[in-house]
N, C-alpha and C positions, 0 to 999 in steps of 0.2 A: 799583163801584170804591170802595175805602175812602178816607175823607176824610183828607187830610194835615193833621196838627196842627202849626201853626207854633210853634216854641219860642222863648221869650225868652232873652236872654243876661244874665248877671250875674256878680258876683265874690263868692266866699265870704269873709266877713270875721270869722266866728266859728263855733264848732261845739261840740257836746257830744253824745257818742254818735253816733247817726244823724241828729241834728237840727242844722240849720245856719241861719245868717242869711246871706242872699244880698242883696247890694246891686245895684240896677239902675243902668243908666247915668245915670238921672235923680236918683239918690241915695236912692231909696226902699228901705227894708229889708223883706225878705219872709222869713217863717219857712218853711223848706223841710225836707223829709225826703228820704231816699233809698229807692229800692226794694230789697227784700231785706234780709237781716240784716247784711250787711257793707258798709261804705262805704270807698272809697278817696279820698274828697274831703279836701282840706286847705285851710287858710286861704291865700288868694292864688290859688286855682284859678278859672279862668274856666269857667263851667258853662252848660249849656242846661237850662232848666227851664220848667215850665208851671204855670199857676194851677190850684188845686184847690178854691177857694171863690169864692162870688159876689162878695165884696168885693175880691178880689185880694190878700189879706193872707197867704195861705198857698199853698204850692206843692210840687212834687215835682221833684227833680233827675233829669234823664234822661240826661245825658252830660257828661263833662269834656272841655273843649277841650284840644288839644295843649299841653303845658307847655314853657316855655323851660328850666326846671330844677326839681329837687325836692331839698329838703334834709331829711335824716332820719338817725337813728341806729338801729343794729340790733345787738342782742345775741343770745345763744343762744336766747332765749325769745320775743322779740317785736320788731316794727319800730315805731318811734315817728317819725311824720312831723311835721315842724315847719311847713313852708310851701313854697309853690311860686311860680315866676315872680319870683324875687328878683334885685335888682341888686347887692346886697352883703350880707355878713354882718358884724355888729359884735359881736365877742367881748369881753365885759366882764370885767375883772379889777380888783382893788383893791390899794392899798398894804397895807391890813389888811382882813380876815385874809389871810395869806400864800396866794397862789394856787397851784394845782396845775399844773405844767408839762405833766403827762400829760393833764389835761383840756383845757388850751389846745391842745396838739398834736393831740389827737383831733379837736377842733372844726375846726382849720385843715385837717387832712387830709380831713375830710368835705366841707368847702367846696371844696377843690381837686378832689376826686373828682367833685363836682357841677358844677364849672366856675363857681363863684361867687367873685368877689373878696372877700377878707376884710381887715377892719381890726381893730385891737386898741384898746380904750378902757381906759386906765388911770385909775381914779377914786381919790379921796382923796389927791391929790397935795399937799394942805395939811399932811399928816402927813410933814414933811420927811425925817426919818430913815428911816421905813418906805418912803417914796416913792423915796428914793435907792437902797435895796436892790432894790425892785421894778424900777426903771429899769435897773439893772445886769443883772438876770435877763432883761429884755426886749431887751437890746442885740443878742443873736444873732438875734432875730426881726426887728428893724429891719434888720439886715444881710442878712436873707433877702429883704427887699423888702416886708414887711408894714407898711403905714402904722400908726403908733401915735399916738393922740390922747390928750393928758394933760388931765385936768379935775379940778376939785374941785366936784362937783355941788351940794353943800349950802352951802358957804361962799363959792363964787364962781360963782353961777348965770349971771350975765350973760356972763362970760368963757366959760363952758362952752357957752352958746348959740352964740357966735361961732365957737368951735373946732369945733362940730358942723355947720358950714355945709355940709360934704360930704354931709350927709343931705338937702339941700334939693331933691333930685330923685331919682326912682326909689323902689324899695321896699327897705327895710333891715330885716333880721331881727336883733333884739337877743337875744344868747344869753349865758348866764353862770350860775354857781351862785349860791345864796342868799348874801346879804351883800355883794354887789358894788355895789349901789345901782341895780338895774334899775328898781325902782318909783320912785325919785327921778328917774331919767332920764325915764321915761314921763310923770310928773306935771309935770316941767319943760317938756317939749316939747308935751304934750297937756293943757292946763289942766283940761279937763272929762273926763279919763280915768275918774275914779272914777264919775261919773254915767253914762258910756257903759257901763262894766262892769255897773252896776246895771240898766240898761235891757236889756242883753243877757241877764243872768241871769234877769230876769223873763220875757223873751220865750222863752227856751229852757226855762224852768221848772227850772233847774238850781241855783238858789240860789248859795251861795258857791263852789260847785265850778267855776264858769266861770272864776274868777280863776286856776285852775290849768291853764287851757288857752290855746292861742295866740289872739291877738286883733290885728286889723288896725286901725290908727288913721291917718286922714288928717292930714297936718301943714299943709296949706294949702287954701284955698278952691277953687283950680283943680284940686285932686286930681292934682297932679304928684309929690307926695312922700308916702310912707307909712312908718310905723314899725310893725313887727310885734313885739309882745311875746310871749315864749314862757315856758313854765314853767322854773323853776330845775332844774338837774340835778346829780346826784352821780355818775352813771355815764354813760359815753358809748361804746357799742359801735360797732365798725366792721366788722361782718360783711359789709357790702355791698362792701367793698374787697377785690379780689383780692390775695393776698399778693405776687404777682409785681409788682404796681403800687405797693406800699407805699413803697419807697425813692424812686421817681420823684415821689411826692406830697409829699416832704419836701425843700424847696428846697436845704438845706445838704447833703443826700445827693445830690440829683439832679445837681448840677454836677460830681460825680466819677464818675458812672456811665458805663459803656461802655469803661472803660480797665482794668478788673480783669483779672487773668491768666485767670480762669475765667469763661466766659459766664454760668454759673449761680451765681455767687458770692452767698453769703448775707450777706456783710459782717459776719461774726461772727468767723471765725478763719483764713480762707484766706490763704495766702501770696500776695503780689502784689495784695492788695485795696487799691484806691485810696481807698475810704472809710475803712479803718483807718489808712491813711497820713495822711489828712486829720485823723483823730482825733488821731494822734500829733503833728501840727503845730499842734493847737489850733484848726483850722478848723471842727471839729464838737465840740460840748461833750460831756463825759462823760455828762451827764444825758440829752441828746438821743439818744445812742447806746444808753443803757440803755432809754429809752422805745421806741426802734425794736425792740430785741431782745424786749422784753415784748410789743409789738404783733405782731411776727412769730410769736412763740410762741402768742399768743392766736388768730391767724388760721389757724394750721396745726393747732391742736388739734382733735381729733375732736369733732364735735357729736353729742350723743346725743338 
């Protein structure tokens, strides 16, 4: 009768290619690889693994435990997984440079589709004129129920720490394009972040490239709160979202669904459309409706 091998459990805290750092419940970090050429592991995954060297410093991942959720983006060419088992998404924007509402909307839709609560973090609020303009653009998102946290990470760090108290429990994925202050946020909340990145880079033998990948940081000694840093992005595909679900994942649209004259209303031109009526009343902004139409076109376009 073959001997049953007992597998250890751990959490993936960083990865590069097919190589990962798995943290054990005791806090030990083990370099692990996966079997086969393709890996579905992401940061935040709980995995089953076994030791492959006599010192217990290396191992192989054998299985991924069931996930509570998975956050990813998907375009026509590839899927990019960010992290799993999240308690919230923190989407960073800044007063300067001017943020893209399309990128923000895409991230919020992806979070809603994955069932992950989303917060918006507005940075650089010390730039008063630019901050006022950004605040006005974010007003519709606050009305939709998205909590908005305002900070000036560089000039008012102590105040920022207090306002980020919502991150003091659970796992938070930080997402945002370059220039929003993600690195400043990570260094503020994780003082030894640079050292940890260096250690992980050495362990994975990936040099500076590890800084372009997702990384898990504990924020407290009790390991009750974590911050997950992710690569900056310029494009955010939503191919994983069924086009029929798109409007329901946009809160300002969702509250008007079900009352249109036609059951298959596209909310584009049909008479009796309650979404278009809300647009006319100013309850949905022009830019949000344009983003919806662009996304609808993108999701119905033939993939080659």
